[in-house]
N, C-alpha and C positions, 0 to 999 in steps of 0.2 A: 659363298660361305667359306670360312677358313677350315681346313681339314689337314690332319697329319697323314701323309700319303706315302705308301710303299712305292718308291720309284724304280728300284732295282736292287738286286742282292747287295746288302750292306748299306743301303741308303733309304732313310726316311726323311721327309722334309715337310714343313708347313707350306701348303699350296692353296690357291683359290680353286674351288670346285663349284659347280652349279648347286643351288639348294635342291635337295631331293623333292620329288613329287610322288603322288600316289600312282602306282603302275597297275593296280588291281583293286577290286572291291574289298579284299581282306587286308589291305595294307593300312599302315598308319605312319605318319611322320611325327617324330619326336624331337622337340627342342632339348638338346642335351644340357644338363645343368652341372653334372659332376661325372668324371670318368676316372679310370685308373689304368695303370700299366701292368700287364701280365707277362710272365716269363714266356708264354706262348708268342707274344708280340716280338720278343727277342729272337725266338726260333724262326719267325717269318723273316726278319731282317737278316738272319744268318744263312738264309737259304735252305733251312731244314724242313720247310713245309712246302713241298712241291706244288700242292694245289693252290697255294696263295697266288693271287693275280696281281701283277704289277699295275699300279695306277689306282688301286682301291685305297680308301681311307681306312686305316687300321683301328683296332680297339673293339673289345667286346664286353668290357666291364664298364657299365654306365647306367645312369638314371636320368630322368628328365620329365618333361611335361608334354602330353599329347597336343600337338599343334593342329593335326588334321587326321581324320579317320575315314576309311572307305565306307561305302554304303552297306556292306555286309558285316561290318564290325559291330558286335553287340555288347561286349563286356567293358570297353573303355570308350571314352569320348573326349572331345576337346577340353583341355584344362585339367585332365586327370594327371596326377603325379604317378609315375610308373618306374619300376625296375625292369630291366631287359634280360631275357633269358639268353645265355650264350648259344644255345641250340635253337635253330630255326626248324620248326616241325609243323606238318600239315594237320596232325591230329586224326587222320583218317586212314592211313595206310596200315598194313599188317603190323609193322614195327611200332608205330605210334599207338595203335590200339592195345598193344601189349606193354606199353610203358618204356619201350626202348627207343626213345626219341632221337638219340644220337644217330640212329640208323634209318631215319626217315628217308623214304625212297623218292620223295619229291625232288626235282632238280635243285631246289633251294634248301633241301633238308640237311640237317647236321650242322656242323660248324661252318656257317656262311658269313655271318657278320664279321667284318674286319679281316676276312680271309679271302672269300670269293666275291663278296659284295661289300659296298661301303659300310664301315662300322661307326663306332661311337666316339672316337677321338676326333670329333668334328662338331661344328655348331648344331648340325641337324643330322638325323639319320632316318632312313626309311626302314620300317620294320615289316617284313612279310608276315602273314598269318598273325595279325596283331592280337586276336583273341587268345591264342595259345602262348604267344611269346612275350606278352606284356603282363606284368604282375602289378596290380594297383598297390600303391603304398598307403597304408592306413594313416589316418590322422594321428599325430603324436610320434610317428617314426620319421626321423630326419633323413635327409639324403645320404649322409655319411653312414648311418646305421643300415640303410637299404642297399648301399653301393655294392656289396659283395653277394647279394642274394642270387643273382643269375649265374655266377660262375664259382667263385671260391667256396662259399658256404654250400652251394649245391654240390660241388665236388666233394667236400667233406662229408656232407649228409649221405651222398650216394656211396662213398667209400666205406663209411661205417655200416651202411646197410648191406652191401655185397660181401663185406668181411664176416657177416653172420655172427656178430658179437653177442654173446649171451651174458646175462647177469652173473657176476662172479668170475668172469674170465680174466685172464691176463692178456692184455693187448699190447703189441708193439707197433708204434708208428715210427717210420724211418723218414727223417727230414723234419726240421722245425722251421722251415720257411713258411710262407703264407699258406700253401696247400696243406702241409703237414700240421700247421697250427690249427687250421679249420677242421681237419680230420680228427685231431685230438679233441677239439671242442665238441664236435658232433658225436664222437664216440662216447663221451660222458653221458649222453642221453640214454645209452644202453646199459648203464650201471656196471661197468667192469669193476672187478675187485682191485685190479692193478693196471695202471696205464703208464707204460714206459715209452719215452720218446727219445730216439737216438739222433744226435746231431753233431757234426764235426766242428761247427763254429761255436766257440765259447760264448760269444755275444748272444747268439740265437738261443743257446741253451739257457742262459740267464734270463733272456726276455721271456721265453716260454714259462720258466719256473716262476717268474714274477706274476704273470698274467693267468696262468693255469696251474695254481699251486697243487692241485690234485695229482699232477703228473710227476714222474721221476725223469729228469733230464740226464741222459748219459751220453758218453762219447762212443764212437764206433768200436773202439778197443774194449770198452766196458760191456757192451751189449750182449755179446755171445756168452762170456763167462757168467754174467748175471742171470740170463734166462736159462742157461743150462742147469743152474742149481735149483730151479723151480721144481715143484713136485712132479710136474708132467714133462720135464725135460725141455721146455721151450714155451714160446708164446702160443696161446690158443688161437690167436688170429694175428695177422701181420698186415699192416697197410704200408706199402712202399710208395713214398711221395717225394723222394729225393732225386731220382732219375740219373744215377751214375752206375757204372759197371760194378763198383764196389758195393753200392747200396742194394743193387739187384741180387747179388750173391748173398749178402748179409740177410736179406729178407727170408730166403728159404733155409739158410743155416740156422736162424734163430727160431724157426717155427717148430713146434712139437710135431710128432707123427700125427697124421690125419687132420692137420690144421688147414685153415684157409689163408692163402696169401693173395691179397688184393693189390694189384699193381696199377696205380693210378697216375704215376709219373709219366712225363713225356720225355722220351729219349731222343738224342740227336744221332745215335748210332745203334746198330743192331746189337741185341744181347744174346748170349748163348745160354741155353738151358741144359746144364750138365747132368743129364738123366742118370748116368752111372753113379755119380757122386751122391745123388739123393735117392737112390734106389731103396725101396722099403719104407720111406717116410710117408708114402701114400698121401701126398699133398694135393690140395685143390687150388689151382691158380685161376684167378679172375682178373682180366686185364681190359684196358680200353680207356676211351675218353669218357668224360662225365656224361651221364644221362640226366639232362636237366628236367626230369619229370616231376620233381618234388619242390619246385620253386615256391609254389603257393604255401605248402606246408612250412618251408623254411621262413617265409615271410610271417606266417602265423607265429612261429616260435620267436622271431625277432620282436614282433609286437608284444608278445607275452613276457618278454625279458629273459627267455630261456636260451637265446643265442645272441651274443654280442661280439662282433669281430672288429669293432672300432679301435681297440688298442693297436691293431695292425697299422693304422694310419699314422705313420711317424712323420710324414712330411706333406705339406700342401703347397702347390705352385699354381700360378695362373697359366692358362692354356698357351699364352704367348711365350712362355718359358719351358715348353714341353721338351725341347732339345736337352736342356739342362737336367730335366727330370729323368730322361732316359739315361743320360750319362751317370747320374747318381744311382739309379736303380740297377743298371748293369754292373757297375763297379762295386755295388753294395757298400757305398760310402756312408759315413756319418750315421751309422746305425740304422740305415733305411730298411723298412720292411715293405710297406706299401705307400704309394704316393697318391693323394687325392688331387686330381687336376681340375681346377675350377674354371668353368667357362666364363667368358667375358662378352656376353651379348651386348651389342651396342643399340 
């Protein structure tokens, strides 16, 4: 099969790999129909993910059709259309039972697909623990609508949940890229009185304002003065989804005392928590990678029309042109937000 492969730091390439097969009774093999490129894939190529294994097929945002299922798989079967959870989890360990699936203690637990084992920028992918990691796509939901279920929308849903947004709150989301966009989209489910999204790129501010008109899109220079003038002196909750030194600092600066700051961005360098500068604000920080424990709820919301991230798909390319797609995505050319990579099975 054709697969987009991590060869070495700085190098991805289309290669031929053996078609995956079942390695255990809880596995499934999925024929990939649609995939996408994530910023985390760029982090792998840049060498910022030490656990990434050279030689694996990258990609963790994808949907497809079950080609084969192991004897112990009960909830999906051959021919089912499915979305794939970015997290691989056993469903049985202490962390899985508590809903912290990102910390699954199984050797294949956590972010494995497209990082430590072959992922979905390939014609086929083996999915461990198929019953927990494959989400059936309901009739009437297209591949494009389902594409972001397992990562981007799950990230946004989880970010909004851990930020503890309450009805009537003022919420700040930092970053209007795909992750920030989905966090803002999911935050609206919690009925904040005010949703402010901070973004340095004028195009992305305009894009967000067009597609999420309930939000106020502001620049980093505007965010702190704006939120300082609120009744409580800052945002009730902050979601940091930009992943820069400046955005990390802005997150706690814009938070009111006793606020929750949810840091869901992935950084390529260590950040400093300047405790003396924030002394007395009594902030609660919540950090980490997405816990993909709510994928089924996300799919229900998609099917009900309550969540729709398809406006993020600004470009569509065939799999044979994935090199060009990466160039476009990394350079943020041509107004790109997300790229749908269409598989070309022969």
